[in-house]
N, C-alpha and C positions, 0 to 999 in steps of 0.2 A: 907412303905412310905419313900420317898427319897427327896433329894434336888439336884438341878442342876442349873448351869449357862450356858448360851449360848451367843456367841458373834461373831461379824465380825468387826475386828478392824485393826489397823496398828501399826507397831513398836514393841509393846510388849503387853503382857497380864497384865493389871493393877493389881498390887499387892493387892490393897484394896478389889477387888472383890474376890480374892482367900482367903484373910484373913476373909472376911465376910462369905464365904462358910465354912471355917474351924470352925468359931465360931458357925454358924448355925448347923453344923454337931455334934459339941460337946454338945451344949445346945440349943435345939430347943424350943423357948419360946412359940410357938403356938401348941405344941403337948405334951401330957402327957408322951410320950415315951422318950422325950428329946434327946437321943443320936442316931446318924446315924452311927452305928459302924460296919456294915457288909460289909466293903470294899468300894473301890472307883475306879475311873478310868477317863481317858480322851482320846479324839481324837482331835488332833490339826493339821490342814492343814496350811502350811506356804509357802508363795510365796517369792522366792528370785531369783533375776536375771532372771525373767520371767519364772521360773520353780517351780512347786509345789513339796513339800515333805510332808510326814505325819508322825506324832508320835502318836502311839496307845499304851496305857498303862492301865493295870488293876492290882489291888493289893487287897488282902484280908485283909490287915491292914486297920484300920480306917484312913481317910485322916489326922486327927490331930495327928497321930503317925508315919506317913510315911514321914520322913524328906527328904530322897533321892528323892522320887517321886515329892515332892513339889519343891525342889531346882531345879530340871531339868525343871519343868514347868515354874518357875519364870525366868529361863535363856533364854527362847525362844525369838528370835528376828526375824522380817521379814518385808517385804514391805507390806504384807497383811496376816492377821491371821484369820482363821475361826475355831471355836472350841466349844466343849462341855466338861464340867467337872461335874462329877456326884458322889455324896456320897449316899450310900445305907443303908437303914434299911429294913430288910426282915420281912415280916409278917409270913413266913413259914420257921422255922429255919432249916429244912432239906434241903432247897434250898439255902445254903450259901457256900461261898468259892470262889476261883478264877474263876471257870467256870461260876458263876452266877453274877459276877460283871459287871456293865454297864460301858461304852457303849458296846452293842453287835455289832457284825459284820457279814454280809452275803453278798454274791455276787448275783446280780439279773440281768440277761441279761448283758448289757454293763455298769452297775452301781455297784460301791461299796457302800454299805449301812452301816451306823453307827447309832445306835438307843439307846436312853436313855429315861427312863420313871419314872414318879412319880405317884403311885396310885396302885389300884388293880382291877382286872377283874374277875368275876365269872368264874370258870372253865367250866361250862356248855356252855359258849359262844363259845367254841372252838370245832373243829371237833373231836379231840382226846384229851380229857381233862386229861387223866391219864398219859400222858408222863411226865417224871421227869424233866420238864423245867419250868422256871418261866413264868407267864402270859405275862411279857414284851417280852420275847424271842418269844413266840407264836404270839404276835402282829407283830413283825418284820417278822416272817415267812409268815404271812398273806399278808403283804405288798409285800414281794418277790413274792408270788404266783400270785398276781394281776398283777404285772409287767410282769412276764414271761408267764402266761397262758392267761391273758386278754389283753395283750399289752397296759397296762396303763402306763403312765409316773409316776414317783415317787410321785409328788404332788397329782395326781388323786388317786393313790393307797392308799396313806396316808389318804386322806380325806375320801375315801370310807370305809376304815377300822375303822376310828374314828366314822363315822356315824353308822356303823353296831354294834359296841361294846358299844356305849355310855349308853345304857339302862342297861348294865350289869356291869358298872364300878363305882367305887367311883370317880376316876379321870383318865383322859387320858392326863394329862399334860405331854408333851414329846417333844423330839427334834430328828430330823432326818437330818443327812448330807448324801447327795448322791454325788458321784464323778464320772464323766466320763472324759476321756482324752481330749475331744474336748472343754469342758466348764469349767473344774475344779470343785471345790466343791460348792454345794448349801446347805445352812442351812435353815431348816424349823422348826418352833416351833408351836405345837398345844396346845391350851388352852381350856380345858373342864373339869369341875367337875360337878358331879351330886348333885345338891343342896338337893334333897330329901334323899340322902344317907349320908349326913354329920351327924356324930355322936358326942356324948359328949366327946369322947376321944381326939378330935382335934377341934380347933377353925376353923370356916369357912375361916378366914384370912389365915390359913395355906396353903390352896390350891391356893391362888392367885399368879399370875405372873405379873411382871411389866417390862416395857421397859424404857430406859432412852436415853438421847441425845448422849451418848457415844456408842450407839448400843450394849448395853449389856441387855440381858433378865435375870432377877433375881427373885428368889422366895421371898415371903413375909418376911421370917426370915432373909435373907441377907439384904433386904431393911431395916428391923428393926435395924440390927447391924450397917449399914452404915448411918443410919438416913437420908435416901434419901427422900426428900420431893418433888422433881421435877419429880420423876419417875411416869409414867402413867400405870394404869392397862390395860392389853391386853383386847381385846374384846372377851367375852366368846363365845366359839363355833367356833372360827376362827383359821386358820393356817396362820402364818405370815412368810415371807421370810426376812432374814437378809442379 
């Protein structure tokens, strides 16, 4: 189980959201596991002088111990900023390390895909469940396949994948940035958790995602630490574009 924030903003990434994610990663008040200590990462698209650039970073250190990674993230400035920041807690400790840190990256047709996920999916849901990859990476592979083999656009492929997997998942809360050279980056966030599979190890509030007027999507624990009362819960089962 993991925590992520996603945003489409201007100027800079507001430090309060990074601080909130750091606190949530160190001490998650809605989960008995508390710490999200299995690495972290981000993908940030920045538009300056009408040109896009991207910073893609992953570290096996916990976010709350990686001062260099955080300092660079806080230094980013731009006319337009689209990004995902993700902190990981792995349910399978043999799938840890730099290779398994989110966001993941794959190329699909004309698109660059970056994907981060919070939740778990039963291995039997996938065509080849014994490959040594996380369920999150297999989700992204499925999105890629639908784009390339079925000629689906990324939103359609994302939605199709969520619909197929939802009965096998605790949560499919996730974010996808797709980039093509003609249109730049597009950020999508899916909000789905399986109410019937919520267990005593976490509060149902743990799974909830919220959006605010500053165009940040944040998880419940970040909302808790920021004491954000104006944030609105996303509509369960939907994908939103920022």
